C-alpha distance (Angstrom), angle and dihedral (degrees) to the residues before:
residue distance angle dihedral
M1 . . .
F2 3.81 . .
D3 3.77 90.4 .
V4 3.79 90.2 53.2
L5 3.76 91.8 51.2
K6 3.85 91.1 46.5
I7 3.81 90.9 53.0
A8 3.84 91.5 45.4
G9 3.78 90.6 52.6
R10 3.79 91.3 50.2
N11 3.81 90.4 50.3
L12 3.84 91.7 51.1
S13 3.77 91.9 49.6
R14 3.83 89.3 55.1
Y15 3.81 88.1 69.3
R16 3.71 100.5 39.7
R17 3.80 99.9 161.6
R18 3.77 94.6 50.4
T19 3.83 90.4 43.4
L20 3.79 93.0 49.9
L21 3.84 92.8 47.8
T22 3.83 90.8 50.3
L23 3.87 90.4 46.9
L24 3.81 89.5 49.0
L25 3.83 91.1 53.0
I26 3.79 90.5 51.3
I27 3.80 93.6 45.3
I28 3.84 91.9 50.7
G29 3.78 91.0 48.2
M30 3.82 92.1 48.6
V31 3.85 93.0 48.0
A32 3.84 92.4 47.2
V33 3.84 92.8 49.5
L34 3.83 97.4 44.1
L35 3.85 92.6 45.1
F36 3.83 91.3 47.7
I37 3.78 92.3 48.6
S38 3.83 92.4 47.1
V39 3.86 96.1 46.4
T40 3.80 98.0 40.7
G41 3.78 92.3 41.0
S42 3.81 92.0 51.6
F43 3.81 91.2 46.7
K44 3.76 91.7 48.7
S45 3.84 92.1 47.9
M46 3.87 91.0 47.8
M47 3.77 93.5 50.8
V48 3.80 93.9 44.3
G49 3.82 87.3 49.7
Q50 3.83 89.2 50.4
I51 3.75 91.0 52.8
T52 3.72 100.2 42.3
D53 3.86 97.5 37.4
S54 3.84 97.3 44.7
V55 3.86 106.0 31.1
L56 3.78 123.1 3.1
G57 3.73 110.2 23.7
H58 3.85 118.2 -138.4
L59 3.81 94.6 -67.6
E60 3.76 138.9 -8.3
V61 3.79 137.7 -148.7
H62 3.83 121.5 -140.8
R63 3.70 138.9 169.6
K64 3.87 112.0 -94.0
G65 3.76 111.5 -82.2
Y66 3.83 95.8 17.3
V67 3.82 97.9 107.0
A68 3.87 90.7 45.7
S69 3.87 85.3 58.7
I70 3.72 99.7 32.7
D71 3.73 95.8 121.5
T72 3.82 89.6 69.6
L73 3.85 92.5 40.3
P74 3.87 92.0 -137.7
M75 3.79 113.8 -148.9
N76 3.78 92.4 -164.1
L77 3.85 85.6 70.4
N78 3.77 95.7 56.6
M79 3.77 118.7 131.2
K80 3.80 114.0 -104.6
P81 3.83 121.9 -126.7
G82 3.88 91.8 -103.5
A83 3.77 93.1 54.0
V84 3.86 91.2 46.6
A85 3.83 90.6 51.9
K86 3.81 90.7 50.1
V87 3.70 93.1 50.9
E88 3.78 93.8 46.7
E89 3.80 89.2 49.6
L90 3.81 89.8 56.1
L91 3.76 92.2 46.4
K92 3.80 92.7 52.2
Q93 3.85 88.7 56.1
D94 3.78 94.3 53.8
K95 3.77 113.1 81.7
S96 3.76 90.8 -164.1
V97 3.76 90.1 69.1
E98 3.83 113.5 88.1
T99 3.78 98.6 -176.7
W100 3.87 144.8 -37.4
S101 3.72 139.1 -146.1
P102 3.83 128.0 -146.9
R103 3.86 114.0 -144.2
V104 3.74 136.1 -168.7
K105 3.81 108.8 -151.3
F106 3.83 125.9 -168.5
G107 3.75 142.9 151.8
G108 3.76 118.5 -115.1
M109 3.76 146.8 158.0
F110 3.77 120.5 -94.6
S111 3.81 117.3 -153.2
N112 3.79 134.5 -178.0
F113 3.86 89.2 -166.6
M114 3.83 90.0 -98.0
E115 3.80 104.9 50.1
T116 3.77 135.4 25.6
T117 3.76 134.2 -152.8
S118 3.85 138.9 160.2
I119 3.76 125.5 -89.1
R120 3.80 136.9 -178.8
V121 3.79 108.9 -130.9
N122 3.76 127.2 -156.6
G123 3.82 115.2 -163.2
V124 3.86 104.6 -157.1
E125 3.80 140.7 168.8
P126 3.85 99.0 -113.0
A127 3.75 99.8 -141.5
R128 3.81 95.7 44.9
E129 3.77 94.0 43.1
A130 3.84 91.4 51.1
A131 3.81 88.2 51.6
T132 3.78 95.3 47.2
V133 3.88 95.6 46.0
P134 3.83 101.9 25.3
L135 3.86 93.3 173.2
L136 3.77 93.1 60.4
R137 3.78 91.8 86.4
G138 3.76 89.7 53.5
R139 3.81 90.3 60.7
M140 3.78 91.3 65.0
V141 3.74 106.4 112.9
E142 3.81 95.7 175.0
G143 3.74 135.9 22.4
E144 3.75 132.9 22.8
K145 3.78 118.4 -10.9
E146 3.80 97.7 172.4
G147 3.75 128.7 74.0
A148 3.77 123.5 17.3
L149 3.82 117.7 3.9
V150 3.85 88.3 -124.8
E151 3.77 134.5 -15.2
K152 3.71 132.5 -147.3
G153 3.81 111.7 -72.4
Q154 3.81 90.6 21.6
I155 3.86 131.5 102.7
V156 3.75 134.8 -161.5
I157 3.78 111.0 -148.1
P158 3.89 133.5 -169.2
V159 3.80 119.4 -103.5
L160 3.82 88.6 -117.3
L161 3.79 92.2 64.5
A162 3.72 93.1 40.2
R163 3.84 92.7 56.8
G164 3.77 95.5 38.4
M165 3.76 95.9 48.1
K166 3.86 93.7 36.4
V167 3.77 94.4 -128.4
K168 3.82 128.7 140.6
V169 3.79 142.0 -166.8
G170 3.81 110.0 -58.1
D171 3.78 96.4 24.7
T172 3.86 118.9 127.4
V173 3.72 116.9 -123.0
V174 3.78 136.2 172.8
L175 3.85 129.8 -123.1
V176 3.77 118.3 -157.1
A177 3.76 121.6 -169.9
T178 3.84 140.6 168.6
N179 3.72 116.2 -129.3
R180 3.77 129.2 -143.9
D181 3.89 92.4 -88.8
G182 3.84 91.1 53.6
S183 3.80 98.2 -107.4
V184 3.75 120.7 133.4
N185 3.78 124.1 -129.2
G186 3.81 133.5 176.5
K187 3.80 135.3 -160.9
T188 3.80 134.2 -177.7
F189 3.74 122.6 -124.4
V190 3.77 137.2 -175.6
I191 3.80 116.0 -130.0
R192 3.85 106.9 -115.3
S193 3.85 98.9 179.1
I194 3.76 144.0 -23.5
T195 3.77 123.5 -120.5
E196 3.78 131.2 -155.7
G197 3.74 124.2 -131.1
I198 3.84 123.8 -111.9
S199 3.84 105.7 -126.7
G200 3.77 105.5 5.2
P201 3.72 147.7 -9.2
G202 3.87 93.8 -87.2
G203 3.86 94.9 91.9
R204 3.80 112.2 121.8
D205 3.81 100.2 170.1
G206 3.73 119.1 129.1
Y207 3.82 129.5 -178.1
I208 3.83 132.2 -135.2
H209 3.75 135.2 164.7
I210 3.86 111.8 -79.6
D211 3.87 89.6 -125.1
D212 3.81 90.6 56.7
A213 3.82 90.6 48.8
R214 3.79 91.9 52.6
E215 3.88 91.1 47.3
L216 3.78 91.4 48.3
L217 3.81 91.7 49.5
R218 3.76 92.8 38.0
L219 3.77 93.1 -127.5
K220 3.73 111.3 175.1
D221 3.80 95.2 -169.3
A222 3.72 129.7 58.3
E223 3.77 91.6 -111.2
V224 3.83 123.4 152.3
S225 3.76 137.0 -158.8
E226 3.84 96.1 -138.5
I227 3.72 144.7 -12.9
A228 3.76 116.2 -132.4
I229 3.81 116.6 -154.1
R230 3.81 133.5 -156.1
L231 3.77 122.4 -160.6
N232 3.74 128.6 -148.9
D233 3.83 89.1 -134.6
P234 3.85 117.4 27.1
T235 3.87 89.4 -157.2
Q236 3.86 87.2 70.9
L237 3.80 90.4 62.3
D238 3.79 97.1 107.0
R239 3.82 93.0 46.6
V240 3.80 94.7 48.2
T241 3.82 92.2 45.0
A242 3.86 91.4 51.7
S243 3.75 90.8 44.9
L244 3.79 92.7 51.1
K245 3.78 92.9 45.4
Q246 3.75 92.2 50.7
A247 3.85 92.5 47.7
L248 3.80 94.1 46.7
G249 3.85 92.9 43.7
T250 3.82 95.0 52.8
T251 3.75 96.7 47.4
S252 3.75 97.6 60.8
G253 3.76 121.8 131.0
K254 3.84 139.6 95.8
P255 3.76 113.1 -80.5
P256 3.79 120.7 -123.5
G257 3.80 114.0 -79.4
E258 3.74 94.6 19.2
A259 3.79 110.2 144.8
P260 3.89 115.3 -119.2
G261 3.76 113.6 -92.4
Q262 3.88 94.2 18.7
M263 3.73 122.4 119.4
A264 3.77 111.2 -98.2
G265 3.75 118.6 -108.8
G266 3.77 90.8 -132.2
P267 3.74 129.4 55.5
G268 3.77 93.8 -78.8
N269 3.84 128.1 76.9
S270 3.80 128.1 -134.4
D271 3.83 95.2 -81.0
G272 3.76 94.4 52.4
K273 3.78 99.0 -104.5
P274 3.77 122.0 128.0
A275 3.76 110.6 -88.5
L276 3.83 98.2 -169.9
E277 3.81 131.3 70.4
V278 3.77 132.0 -160.4
H279 3.85 120.1 -145.7
T280 3.68 130.2 -177.1
W281 3.79 124.1 -141.4
A282 3.76 88.6 -100.0
D283 3.83 91.0 58.7
L284 3.76 90.5 52.7
S285 3.87 105.2 39.1
P286 3.79 127.7 68.7
F287 3.81 87.0 -147.3
A288 3.81 87.9 77.2
S289 3.81 86.7 74.8
L290 3.78 88.7 56.5
A291 3.83 89.6 47.1
R292 3.76 92.0 53.7
M293 3.83 90.4 48.8
I294 3.81 89.1 54.7
D295 3.75 88.7 52.1
L296 3.75 91.0 48.6
M297 3.84 91.8 49.0
T298 3.75 88.3 50.7
V299 3.79 90.9 56.0
F300 3.82 91.0 46.0
I301 3.84 93.2 53.5
K302 3.79 89.1 48.7
V303 3.75 88.3 55.5
V304 3.73 91.0 50.5
L305 3.85 88.8 51.6
V306 3.76 91.0 51.5
S307 3.81 90.6 50.2
I308 3.82 91.3 50.7
V309 3.77 92.7 50.8
L310 3.72 94.4 41.8
V311 3.80 96.2 50.7
S312 3.74 96.9 39.8
V313 3.81 97.2 46.4
M314 3.85 92.9 41.7
N315 3.87 89.0 51.0
V316 3.80 90.9 52.6
M317 3.79 94.2 47.4
V318 3.78 95.3 45.6
M319 3.78 91.3 52.3
A320 3.86 89.5 44.5
V321 3.81 90.4 55.6
Y322 3.79 93.6 44.2
E323 3.88 94.1 49.8
R324 3.83 93.8 43.3
I325 3.85 100.5 47.7
R326 3.80 93.2 116.7
E327 3.79 90.7 46.2
I328 3.75 90.7 50.7
G329 3.73 89.6 49.9
T330 3.76 91.2 51.4
I331 3.83 96.2 53.8
A332 3.81 90.4 42.6
A333 3.82 89.8 51.6
I334 3.83 92.9 54.4
G335 3.81 91.6 54.1
T336 3.81 107.5 -86.9
R337 3.77 108.9 153.9
P338 3.79 120.8 -119.6
S339 3.87 89.5 -120.4
R340 3.74 88.7 56.9
I341 3.81 93.4 51.3
L342 3.88 88.0 47.5
S343 3.77 91.3 52.4
L344 3.92 91.5 49.4
F345 3.78 92.9 58.4
L346 3.87 93.9 39.9
A347 3.82 87.4 52.3
E348 3.79 90.1 54.9
G349 3.82 90.9 52.9
L350 3.76 90.3 46.6
L351 3.83 91.9 51.6
L352 3.72 91.6 49.5
G353 3.79 90.8 52.4
A354 3.76 94.7 42.9
I355 3.82 96.2 49.7
G356 3.76 93.4 42.8
T357 3.86 90.1 48.6
V358 3.73 94.9 49.4
L359 3.78 94.6 47.1
G360 3.82 92.3 42.1
T361 3.84 91.5 49.4
L362 3.83 91.9 49.1
L363 3.79 93.5 49.0
S364 3.81 90.9 45.6
L365 3.78 93.6 52.1
A366 3.74 90.1 47.7
A367 3.78 91.3 50.6
I368 3.81 90.8 48.6
Y369 3.86 89.9 49.5
G370 3.88 90.0 48.9
I371 3.78 91.7 52.3
N372 3.73 92.7 50.8
L373 3.83 89.9 50.6
W374 3.84 89.7 48.1
Q375 3.87 92.7 47.3
P376 3.83 98.6 -162.0
H377 3.79 114.9 -154.9
F378 3.80 125.7 -135.9
A379 3.79 140.2 172.2
F380 3.84 129.1 -125.5
G381 3.74 117.2 -172.0
Q382 3.80 107.8 -48.8
Q383 3.74 93.3 -18.6
Q384 3.83 113.6 102.9
D385 3.76 134.4 -168.6
L386 3.79 95.5 24.0
V387 3.79 109.6 169.1
M388 3.79 121.0 -130.5
A389 3.79 106.9 -134.0
P390 3.83 107.5 168.8
T391 3.82 116.6 -162.7
I392 3.77 132.0 173.6
G393 3.76 129.6 -164.0
M394 3.79 122.8 -125.1
G395 3.78 89.5 -121.7
Q396 3.78 91.5 60.4
V397 3.81 92.4 48.2
V398 3.79 90.9 50.1
T399 3.83 92.0 48.0
V400 3.77 92.8 51.9
A401 3.74 92.8 44.4
L402 3.87 93.5 50.5
L403 3.80 88.3 46.9
V404 3.82 92.2 54.9
M405 3.69 94.4 45.9
G406 3.81 93.3 45.5
V407 3.80 92.0 50.0
A408 3.77 90.4 47.8
V409 3.79 92.0 55.7
L410 3.76 90.5 42.6
A411 3.82 90.4 53.7
S412 3.83 89.7 52.0
L413 3.80 93.7 51.1
Q414 3.77 99.1 81.5
P415 3.89 96.1 45.8
A416 3.84 89.8 42.9
W417 3.77 91.5 49.9
K418 3.80 90.4 50.2
A419 3.79 91.1 49.0
S420 3.82 92.3 51.7
R421 3.76 90.9 51.1
L422 3.79 98.4 52.7
D423 3.77 116.3 122.4
P424 3.80 107.9 -119.1
I425 3.81 94.9 -139.3
N426 3.83 94.3 49.1
A427 3.81 90.7 44.3
L428 3.81 92.6 53.2
R429 3.78 91.2 51.7
H430 3.86 91.4 50.7
V431 3.85 112.9 116.2
């Protein structure tokens, strides 16, 4: 095998210009693909982290039908205390779950005593919310960032409302909300801090203490709208989601003593069907479409790389066979087996792929390292001074490398097969 590779290397060196041009194409393709994967992959991971760690959590549990009606934030689809207890019991048993945060969400009117506008309010337990979405505190552009996320009697408002209503930290405002029975109630709050949006100025979410939310809505039970969950390892998202769905789907049914027509205390409703749903961040965020588009673009650029390698290597090998017909006839006439001739040309394709892969990988890793040293900044939506820090896993590098080498050998197969099947007499007569 070593002798075959040695001869293949000598043959490639005979046509240096063509070999160098082919290697250059492979190297450029490798660098383009690996840089694209590292930059887009890091951007995707960063934005997913921003969404999961500052707003949604990795997954959420709702009562069935809540997400379908989430624009209206229906309070009649809140989770009852029995369902909440069942979910929390399941979460305690799963070691992949780091923490979770119950929320009461509702729509209300925000007033500065002169003007009124709408607001989406999240009633949260400050400590648990801060642990579930740790980047939320970092979105505070004004006000207190230390201590509790929000205390009773205080409110955190989005920058959109602060600018539009001309209010600032320390001002007193009023929240007015309609409860499930249709009665209206209001409560005054002091603005604790102002938070920025993630991708644009359209965010209208404010935060208050969960006890204030229940008082404002006159909720007698400790019901919640959703439970946001944070995992120790986000790669376990699919497994935890499937496990929760299975557990909640197999424990349906009305508990003993439940009055007919009432919502069951457990995760099932009165007709025995599951009453709770589990949604990942991708089910709840429009950014999931952009993430899928990035994945699709990654596949597309890999296809482009395959095409470059396939065409360039096949072109070299076809020309090599055509120019060396008399040589092939000579070695065939002295007794070289067709399989040996086949292996010689396949080895040339393998060497082209291997050398191009090694050089392309080294240049790509050097470029990624250089970008990390440079630390270019960019903006995304309202977020400024985000640092580009491309990274790439060894698995992705190995996958692309094997893909290139495999395609190089595949591109050599047809010319090599043709060379091994040449008739020695006709080959020797070739001019």
